[in-house]
C-alpha positions, -999 to 999 in steps of 0.1 A, spaced: -601 -43 -399 -610 -17 -374 -581 4 -361 -580 -12 -324 -582 -46 -337 -555 -39 -364 -533 -26 -337 -537 -57 -316 -531 -80 -345 -499 -62 -355 -485 -63 -320 -492 -100 -317 -476 -108 -351 -446 -85 -343 -441 -104 -310 -443 -138 -328 -420 -125 -354 -394 -116 -329 -396 -150 -313 -393 -167 -347 -361 -146 -355 -347 -156 -321 -354 -192 -325 -343 -199 -361 -317 -172 -364 -320 -166 -401 -297 -140 -419 -318 -108 -426 -312 -85 -456 -335 -54 -453 -340 -30 -483 -354 5 -482 -354 36 -504 -380 57 -524 -375 39 -557 -362 4 -566 -369 -14 -534 -389 -43 -550 -365 -48 -581 -335 -49 -557 -353 -73 -534 -360 -97 -563 -323 -93 -576 -310 -101 -541 -333 -131 -537 -321 -144 -571 -285 -143 -560 -289 -158 -526 -313 -185 -539 -282 -199 -556 -265 -206 -523 -292 -211 -496 -328 -214 -486 -343 -180 -488 -376 -162 -484 -384 -128 -497 -413 -102 -491 -442 -110 -514 -460 -85 -534 -462 -52 -514 -454 -68 -480 -432 -39 -469 -452 -23 -441 -455 -27 -404 -479 -56 -409 -462 -69 -441 -429 -76 -424 -443 -99 -398 -463 -116 -424 -432 -124 -444 -412 -136 -414 -441 -159 -404 -447 -170 -439 -483 -160 -437 -507 -143 -462 -527 -111 -459 -560 -116 -442 -575 -84 -456 -607 -77 -437 -614 -113 -427 -610 -117 -389 -608 -155 -391 -578 -154 -416 -560 -131 -392 -567 -154 -364 -554 -182 -384 -522 -163 -391 -517 -158 -353 -522 -195 -347 -496 -203 -375 -472 -180 -359 -475 -197 -325 -473 -231 -340 -442 -221 -360 -425 -210 -326 -436 -241 -304 -429 -268 -330 -397 -273 -350 -401 -265 -387 -379 -261 -417 -372 -224 -418 -353 -202 -444 -318 -196 -437 -320 -161 -453 -349 -134 -452 -349 -106 -479 -372 -80 -466 -386 -49 -484 -391 -21 -458 -413 8 -467 -426 38 -448 -459 57 -453 -459 80 -424 -436 94 -396 -426 67 -370 -430 37 -393 -392 29 -396 -387 39 -359 -412 13 -348 -395 -13 -372 -361 -5 -358 -372 -12 -323 -375 -49 -330 -357 -59 -362 -321 -69 -363 -304 -72 -396 -272 -87 -411 -273 -63 -442 -291 -31 -451 -295 -19 -487 -306 16 -495 -315 22 -530 -323 58 -540 -342 87 -525 -345 113 -554 -353 149 -551 -390 144 -547 -395 111 -529 -427 91 -528 -450 96 -497 -433 129 -490 -469 143 -485 -470 129 -451 -437 143 -439 -428 178 -427 -399 179 -452 -377 159 -475 -351 159 -447 -377 144 -422 -384 116 -447 -347 109 -452 -341 107 -415 -370 82 -411 -357 59 -438 -322 61 -426 -333 46 -392 -331 12 -409 -294 15 -406 -298 12 -368 -311 -23 -372 -277 -36 -384 -258 -60 -361 -223 -50 -351 -209 -70 -379 -236 -61 -404 -230 -49 -439 -244 -15 -452 -250 -13 -490 -255 22 -504 -263 37 -538 -233 59 -545 -250 78 -573 -277 92 -550 -258 119 -529 -284 117 -500 -280 80 -498 -240 82 -502 -239 105 -472 -256 79 -450 -221 63 -447 -215 89 -419 -243 73 -399 -226 41 -390 -194 24 -381 -205 -8 -399 -187 -21 -430 -199 -2 -462 -200 -13 -499 -212 12 -525 -226 7 -559 -233 30 -590 -218 45 -620 -196 68 -601 -158 61 -605 -153 57 -567 -181 31 -563 -169 -3 -550 -192 -21 -575 -191 2 -606 -216 -1 -635 -209 11 -670 -220 9 -707 -256 0 -700 -277 -5 -730 -307 -22 -746 -299 -53 -767 -320 -66 -796 -330 -98 -813 -319 -103 -849 -353 -88 -859 -348 -57 -841 -370 -65 -811 -357 -52 -778 -349 -82 -756 -333 -69 -724 -303 -50 -707 -266 -55 -709 -239 -37 -689 -206 -41 -673 -195 -41 -636 -160 -34 -623 -151 -49 -589 -116 -53 -574 -99 -50 -606 -122 -74 -625 -146 -63 -653 -175 -85 -660 -205 -84 -685 -241 -86 -670 -271 -96 -691 -308 -92 -680 -335 -106 -702 -370 -92 -705 -367 -59 -687 -357 -23 -694 -346 7 -676 -318 17 -653 -338 8 -622 -331 -28 -631 -294 -21 -636 -292 -4 -601 -311 -33 -586 -286 -57 -600 -256 -35 -589 -272 -36 -554 -274 -72 -554 -239 -77 -567 -226 -52 -541 -241 -75 -514 -227 -105 -532 -193 -88 -531 -196 -79 -494 -206 -114 -485 -176 -127 -506 -199 -149 -528 -189 -161 -563 -196 -131 -585 -199 -151 -617 -225 -174 -601 -244 -143 -589 -242 -127 -624 -256 -159 -639 -286 -159 -614 -294 -123 -625 -297 -132 -663 -335 -140 -661 -344 -134 -625 -381 -131 -618 -392 -95 -621 -428 -89 -608 -456 -75 -631 -458 -37 -635 -421 -30 -633 -406 -20 -666 -416 -54 -682 -419 -57 -720 -453 -71 -731 -468 -77 -765 -497 -54 -773 -525 -55 -799 -517 -47 -836 -481 -59 -831 -473 -32 -807 -450 -32 -777 -458 -22 -741 -434 -12 -714 -456 -20 -684 -445 1 -654 -479 4 -637 -469 -8 -602 -465 27 -589 -450 61 -598 -428 90 -585 -410 117 -603 -378 100 -601 -390 67 -615 -411 84 -642 -381 103 -654 -360 71 -657 -389 53 -675 -394 81 -699 -356 82 -708 -358 44 -713 -386 50 -738 -365 75 -754 -335 52 -758 -356 23 -774 -350 19 -811 -386 17 -825 -399 18 -860 -433 29 -848 -445 58 -827 -433 62 -791 -463 69 -768 -462 79 -732 -494 71 -713 -489 87 -678 -512 89 -649 -513 109 -617 -483 107 -593 -498 107 -558 -487 115 -523 -464 144 -533 -480 170 -512 -471 206 -521 -446 193 -547 -475 179 -567 -479 206 -595 -442 212 -599 -433 176 -602 -461 168 -627 -452 198 -649 -414 187 -648 -423 153 -661 -442 168 -688 -411 188 -699 -391 156 -701 -417 139 -723 -409 162 -752 -375 146 -758 -385 110 -752 -419 104 -767 -438 113 -799 -472 112 -783 -484 120 -748 -516 108 -733 -525 118 -696 -548 102 -672 -562 119 -640 -568 153 -625 -532 159 -615 -518 148 -648 -531 179 -663 -500 195 -652 -480 168 -671 -498 182 -702 -490 218 -693 -453 210 -689 -452 192 -722 -468 221 -739 -443 245 -723 -416 223 -738 -431 226 -773 -456 198 -776 -489 207 -793 -517 208 -767 -544 198 -791 -526 165 -798 -524 155 -760 -556 136 -751 -566 136 -715 -588 112 -696 -603 110 -661 -595 75 -654 -576 45 -667 -605 26 -681 -614 55 -704 -577 58 -716 -577 19 -724 -608 21 -744 -594 51 -764 -561 31 -771 -579 0 -784 -585 20 -816 -555 43 -814 -526 17 -812 -508 9 -846 -483 -17 -856 -448 -12 -841 -460 14 -816 -440 15 -784 -461 24 -754 -448 33 -719 -477 31 -694 -471 45 -659 -489 59 -630 -494 57 -591 -510 27 -576 -542 44 -570 -546 53 -607 -549 15 -615 -530 20 -648 -530 -17 -652 -564 -13 -667 -547 5 -697 -524 -23 -702 -552 -49 -700 -571 -31 -727 -543 -33 -753 -526 -65 -740 -524 -93 -767 -522 -122 -743 -553 -116 -723 -556 -153 -714 -526 -149 -691 -534 -115 -678 -534 -127 -642 -497 -136 -645 -487 -107 -666 -504 -77 -649 -501 -62 -614 -529 -61 -589 -548 -92 -600 -557 -105 -567 -594 -109 -561 -593 -81 -535 -579 -56 -560 -601 -66 -588 -632 -61 -565 -620 -26 -560 -622 -21 -596 
């Protein structure tokens, strides 16, 4: 849509959303942070779905236009004017005629530029806010004057809390933990630190009898009780933190913790977020292709390092975008981390050249690090490179379209539309 038309549509949908929230009065949980928003959203949705009718933000509906779409229950009209007109009419009909509406909304709230959260805070009122993690080099920092400026923008979400609202904070992220000074609302913290209200510990990967990794297991301590938590089909501490955030909310709402833990066992994790897939030649793929940032890349690499594998561990890493003047340093630092967590490194994109440089500085042999300009070239290479029992981590920013790499070596290509990220026609057309 053209900018003027887009602004008009956003304003209309935002007004309709305010009216819908006023009319139906759902409980609203809003989630922000630089990493872990979507996983936390899905974990929260899983927990609340056990007690009530709930709706969550779908796909990447976390922007100034995505939030109203979720509230109204509409789909993205992309560049089709008539679909946007239909969305507006649906919003109007939802307001004027009684409908069955969710009792809870779980909203993922992202920012891309200064002022995004400020505009959201002007109209959205929440019952709970969860802030996941910021990290030293947050995503989207390219568009902000400084890290401090970005943090201030994200923390504006706290201003949306009602007087009796609940603030959930990641206690392991110092920047997030310090946000407790920004409110008088009730606060529940989560993390691995001893003083966390919901404390995680002993997280590890569990395996089948045949030695195939099957998921995560860890413990939580809450109010003197220690409980085991099992999550199937995913890997990485990001999912542990997502679960801890959901359980912190459950604790704050006085829900049954055993029921909440049970709901997390096999909660629906979207494609491209540390999901384990079968690859060609009896290989395994950790698909983390939804997006990338320095914090998330480091976490993913450490997970690859922890996996017990009889074959080679291969890190296929694409560019990390929107890092501004942090770009070279961040990529080089990730390269240094590769050395201790993977046997083989493959880089994709112009910026990823710095990942290669960092890996060489750490002691990897430069001649053995293939470099490709785009994900499709890397995918073609891997078709003949992958061997039995290889374990591959594939990761990169959204714009690198690293799902093409996964598609090239995916065993179950018949179901790729369900297994891979960005399989909508609009994305496929972008190639």
